[in-house]
N, C-alpha and C positions, 0 to 999 in steps of 0.2 A: 266653566259655567257654575259648577258646584261651589267654587270659591266665591263667586259673585253672590250667590244666594246666602252662603254662610256669612259673608261680610255684612250683608244687609240685615240678616236676622240677628247677628251677634252685636249689632251696634248698641243694643240696649244694655250690654254689659260694660260699656265705656263709662268709667267713673266721671263724675261732673268736673273733677279737677285734673283729669287725664288729657291734657292739651295735646300731647303727642299722639295718643290714640285717635283723638278727634281729627287732627290734621291729616293723619294717615287715611282715615275713612273719607273725609271730604275730598282729599287729593285724588284718591283712587276713583271715586264716583265722578268727579269733575273731568278727569282725564279720559275715562271711559265714554262719557257723554261727548267730549270733544272728538274722540275717535269716530263715534257713530256719525257725527255731523260731517267730518271730513270725508269719510268713506261714501256716505250717501250723496254727497255733492259732486262726486267725481264726474258723472256723466254730463254735467253742464259745461265742462271745459274741454278744449282741444288738447291734442297730444303734448303740445309744448308745455302746458301747465299741469296736466293730469298727473304726471310723475311727481311733481313738487307737492301737490296736495295729498297724493297717496303717501308720500314719505312723512308728511305732517301727521297723517292718521296713524301710521306705523309707530311714530315716536310716542304719541300719547297712549296708544294701545299697549305697547311694550311696558311703558311706565305704569299704567293702570294695573296690569297683571302682576308686576313686581310689588306694587303697593299692597295688593291683597295679601301676598305672602309676608311682606314686611310688617303689616298690621297684625297678622296672626302671630308672628315671631315676637313682636313687642308685647302682645297680650299674654302670651304663654310663658315667655322667658323673662320679660321685663328688662331686656337689654337692647342696646342700639343694634339694628340689623345691618351692620356695616358691610358684611360680605354681599348680601342681596342688593344693597344700595349701589355698590360699585359695579356689580354685574349689570344692573339697570343702566348706570351711567356709561359703561364701556360699550353698550349697544346704542343708546339713544344720543349721547353727545356727538359721536362721529356722524350720526345721521343728521344732526342739526348742522354740522359743518358741511355735509353733502348738500344741504339746502342752498348754501351760498353758491356752490358750483352750478346747481340746477337752474337757479334764476339768472345766472350770469352767462349761460350758454349762448344766449341771443347775442352777446357781445363778443363771442369767440373764446370763452373760457376753455382752457385745456384741462385734460384729466389730471395733469400734474398738480394743478392748484388744489383739486379735491384731495389727492393723496397727501399733499403737504399739510393741509388742515387736519386730515384724519390722523396723520402721524403725530402732530403736536398735541392733539386732543388725547390720544392714547398715552403719550408720555405724561401729560398732565394728570391723567386719572391713575395710571399705574403707580407713579411716584407718590401721589396723594394717598393711595391705599397702603403703600408701604409705611408711610408716616403715621397714618391713623390706626392701622390694624396690626402691622408687623413690628414696628419699633416702639410698642407700648413699654413704658417705663424707662425709655432712653431719650430724654429731652433733646440731646444733641442731634441724634439721628432724625428725630421728628422735625427738628429745625432744618436739617439738611434736605430731607425729602420734601418738606413743605416748600423750601426755597426753590428746588428744582421744578416742582409742580407749578409754582408761581411764575417762574421764568417761561415755561412752556405756554402758560396762559397768556402772558404778555406778548409772546411771539404771535399767537393767534390774533390778539388785539391789533398788533401792528399790521399784519397781513390784511385784515379786513378794513381797518381804518385808514391806512396810509399806503399799503403795498399794492400788489397785483390786483386784488379783489376790488379795491377802491377805484383804480384806473378803469377796470372793465365796467363797473357800475356807471361811471361818468360817461363812458362811451355809449352804453345802452340807453341812459336817460329815462325819462318818463316814469312809469310805474315801477320799473326795475330799480331805478336809482332811489326812489322813495322807499321801497321795501328794503333795499340794502342799508340805507341809513338807519331805519328803525331796528333792523336785525343787529347792526353794529352797536346800537345802544343797549340792546339786550345782552350782547356779549360783554360790553364794558361795565354796565351797571348790574344787570341781572345775574350774570355769572359770578360777579364779585361776591355774591352772598355765600358762595361755597368756601372760599378762603376764610370768610368770617366764621362760618360753621366749624371749620378746621381749628381756628384759634379758640373758639368757645369750648369745643369738645375734646381736645387732646391736651394731655399734660405737656406743658412747655409751649405748645402751639407753634405757629409759623415763625414768630419772632422771639421765642423764648418767654412768652408772656401767657399766664393763665388768667383769663378774664373772669372766670367763675371758680371760686375756691372749692366748693362742694362738687365732687366728681359726678354724683347723681344729677344734681341741678345742671351741671355742664352738659351731660348727655341729653337731658331733656331739652335744654336750650338749643343744642346743636340739631336735634331731630326736628324741632319746630321750624327752625330757620331753613333747614334742607327741604322739608315738606312744602312750606310756602313757596320757597324759591323754585322747586321743581314744577309745581302747578302753574305758577305765573310764567316761568320761562318757556316751558314746553307747549302749553296751550297758546301763549302769546306768540311764540315763534310761528306756530301753525296758522294763527289768525292773520298775521302779517302776510304770509305767503298766500293765504286764501284771498285777502283783500287785493293783493297785487294781481292775482289771477282774474278776479272779477273786473278790476279796472282795465286790464289789458284786453279782456274779452269784450267788454263794453265798447272800448275804443275801436276794435276791429269791426264789430257789428255796425257801429255808427258810420 
């Protein structure tokens, strides 16, 4: 809680051209507000949807707390808070994968699907961290780790768009199918912003290309991309689940 008050009080110190600090602040407040919204709405849903909405709130709450720390780190050190960012992702991205399992349980989704998605999300994140934080100064290894991370990402895309998850969504139909389709677009388009940030902010990048020659400008670009992407993806994921829960609940009551 002290971090929250500090973040609010310290916003006046953000320079007018500090777009990174600004997006850290807005992202943290937006995700905290989303968490409050999801938590306070829990009682209006039955058990089938309550867990899904709860997980949505946990995702945005975990991210908001990490963003308070990341903004402090950026403000005090002036460097990209890579470690804190990946700690956030290694907790929240697997939870976003869990959302697919939770909404597909009505169609008979097995726990194996959940663990499969979690596994590939962890591989994607761990290898991405190696490329972005461990292999600094070694463009070849950054390319290798980035490629492995990209492969893991496309495995997740395949599972939700064409594989087991897609078949279960079609079986469920209705609000579940609609929610699944939107979440799939978040994975395909929304999550694609992270490889873009990787290319922008790491020497060599995913394909051996540096899109920004100035490393400081590259770090700023990367963090702005990540911050906007996090807020849109995590809050958006939760709102899709919330909308599906409302639609399902309304149908039952009718």
